[in-house]
N, C-alpha and C positions, 0 to 999 in steps of 0.2 A: 407471566406472559403479557406482552403489550396488546392494547386494543388496536394499535395501528401497525400490525405486522407488515413488513416489507420484504420484497425480493431483493437480496443482496448478492451481488457477484463480487468475488474477492480474488484478486490475482496474487501470486506468490503465497498460496494458502497452505503449503506443505509443511511450513515450519515457522518458528518465530512469531513475529507480530501477526502474520496472516492467519496462522493456525489459532492463536489466542483470540483473534478477532472473530473467527468462525464460531469458536466455542461460546464466547460471550454473547454474540448476537443470536445464536441459536437458542440460548437459554432465555433470551428475551421474547422468543416466539417468531423471530424473523426466519424467512426461508432462504437457505444458503445455496448458491451455485459456486463451487470452488474450482479454481484453476491453478496449475503448476506443471512443471515438467515430470516431477516425480510422482507418478500415479500410484505407486505402492503406498506412499504416505497419505495421499489424498483418500485412497480407499480406506485406510485404517482410520483416518479422521472422520470421514463420513460415517463409518460404521459406529464409532464412538458417539457421535451426535445423535444418530437415529436410535441407538440403544438407549440413550438418555431421554428420548421422547421428542427430540428436535427433527427438523426437516433439513435435509442436505443431499445434494448430489454433486458430481464433479465431472470434469472433462479435462484431458491433457491440454496444456496451454503453453505456448512460447510467445511471450509478449513482444519479442523483437519481430515477429511475423505478423504483419498487418492483417492478412487473410485469416490467420489463425485466431486473432483477437476477434475479428468480425464473426467468425463461426462460433466462438465461445459466447459472445453476447446473444447471438441468434438462437443458440441452444438453450440459454437461460430463459429467453422469452418464450420459446417453444415449450419448455418444461413447466413454467409457472404462469404464462400469459402476459407477463410484463417484467420490466427491470426497473426497480425503484432507485437502487443505489449501486454504484460501482466503486469499490475500494481499490485504487490503483497503488498496490502495495509492493509488487515485485521490485527488487533492487539488488545491486551488487556493489562491493566496496573493496576492490583490490588496490589498496593505497601503495604509493611509491613516490620517491622525489621525481620531479620532472626530468632531471638529467640522467635517471635510469633508462629513459626513452622506451618504456614499456607501452609502445603505441597500440599493440593489440588489446592491452587492458584498458587504455583510454577509450578505444572504440567500443569495447564491451560495456563499459559504464554509460557511454552516450546512448547505445543501442537499447539497453535495458532501462536505465533510469529516466532517460528523456523520451526516446521514441516509444518505449513501452507505455508511458503515461499518455502520449499523444495518440497512440493506437487505441488505448482504452476510451479516450474522449471521442475519437472519430467513430468508433464502432457503436457507442451507446448514446451519443448526443442526438442523433436523428430519432432513436427510439423514444428517448425521454421527451423530446419536442412533440412527437406524435401523440403520446399519451397524456401530454399536459403538464408534465413536471418530472422531477427526478433530483438526484443528489450525487455529486461526485465527492469522494474522500480521497485526497491524493497524499501520499505518505512522503514527506521530505526528510529533514533532519535539522538539528541545530546548525549543521554545516550549510544550511540555506541562509544563514545570517552572519557567518564568520568563516574565515579561512585559516587553516593551520598547515604546518609543513607536512609533506607527503600527501596532502589531501586536496590539492589544488583542483584536479580534474573532478574528483568526487564532489567537492563543494560546488564547482561550476554546474554540475548536473542538478544538484539540489536547489541552487539559486534559480536555475531554469524551470524546475518544477513549481517553485514559488511564483515565478513571473507568469508562467502558463495558467496557474490557478487563479491569480488575481485578474488576468485578462479574461478568463472564462467567466469569473464572477461578474465582471462589469458587463460583459456582453449577454449574460443570462439573467440579470437582475429581474426578480419578480416571478420567474418561472422555474429556474433550476438552481438549487443551492449548491455551494462549493465550499468545502472545508479543507484546509491545509493543516495536517498534523505533522509536527516537527519533534520527533523523539531526541532526547539526549542519549547518553549511553544506555543501551538496552540489551538484555540478554538475547542473543540471536546467533545465527551462523554466519553473519556477514563478514566477520573478521577471518573466517576460515578461508576466504578467497584471497588473502594478502600473500603474495608470493615473495615480495621483497623482505629479506630478513630483518633489516633495521626497522622498517615500518611495522613489521609484525611484532617485534619485541616492544616497540614503543606503544603499540595498541594494547598490549597486555597490561602495562602500567596504567594507561588511560582508562581501561575498562575496569579498574579495581572496584569502583562503586557503580553498580549498574541496576537499572530498573528491570523488574520482571516484564515479559511481553504483555502480560495481563494488564499492566498499568496503561499501556497505549490502547489496548482494546477498550478499556473503561472510558478513555477520552473519546474514542470513535463512537461508542455506545451513547455517550452524552450528546454528541452532536446529532446523532440520528433521532434522539428522543425529543428534541425540541419541537414546538408547534410549528406548522408550515410557514407561518409569517416570521419566524426566527431563523436567521442564517448565521450559524457560527463559522466565521471565516478562517481564523487561525488559532491553533492551540499548540503551545510549546510545553513539552513536558520533560523535566530534567530530574535526576536523582537529587534528593534534598541535600546530600552531602557533597554534591559536585559544585565547583566554582566555574566550571566550563560553560 
């Protein structure tokens, strides 16, 4: 258990990186407030963490709804008295070529991957400023640094998360820490949202070598564990066997 236990709010905590992060940070003694739409999974994860001796509670959360995100952050503050860290993790990845014109999927990626992060910042930034400090951890992707076929819109959203994170870091220097974590291929349910047949098949090949979600959780735990004067700004984590 860490001597500097923090209150950590995690979005997209019902599976994948979000759930692994909750488990890892709870094991370090941090107090978790978990959000996602699938409350049955949140309930099971919370029970798992508390049974193991950790501290966690949850609330249903739709990151595309700004009011819902404000209520989520407010509830975390009411529950624990403060909010030290927000992990903006919720994301979707319905890949397809642009000429497939799946505009509804484009909108969904923008709403979750970009607006969801902005809503998390808007809800927690005033809280962190009022309490004198805090830490945002925004989950991007290696797609924040490169573009590949079928992933133009997805990569655009992750480029946006990278830009937003850097802007927030520059505006908050000295008070609020900002960490961008960019996973390479990682075991998750992201690929399950791909409806385009060709993109879905290509992703199966691309994901042949994948990191466990716990590897990303370790990177997040590392960033949180640094002394207050150290701001870990960007972490890129890839499978050792991958050239991507």
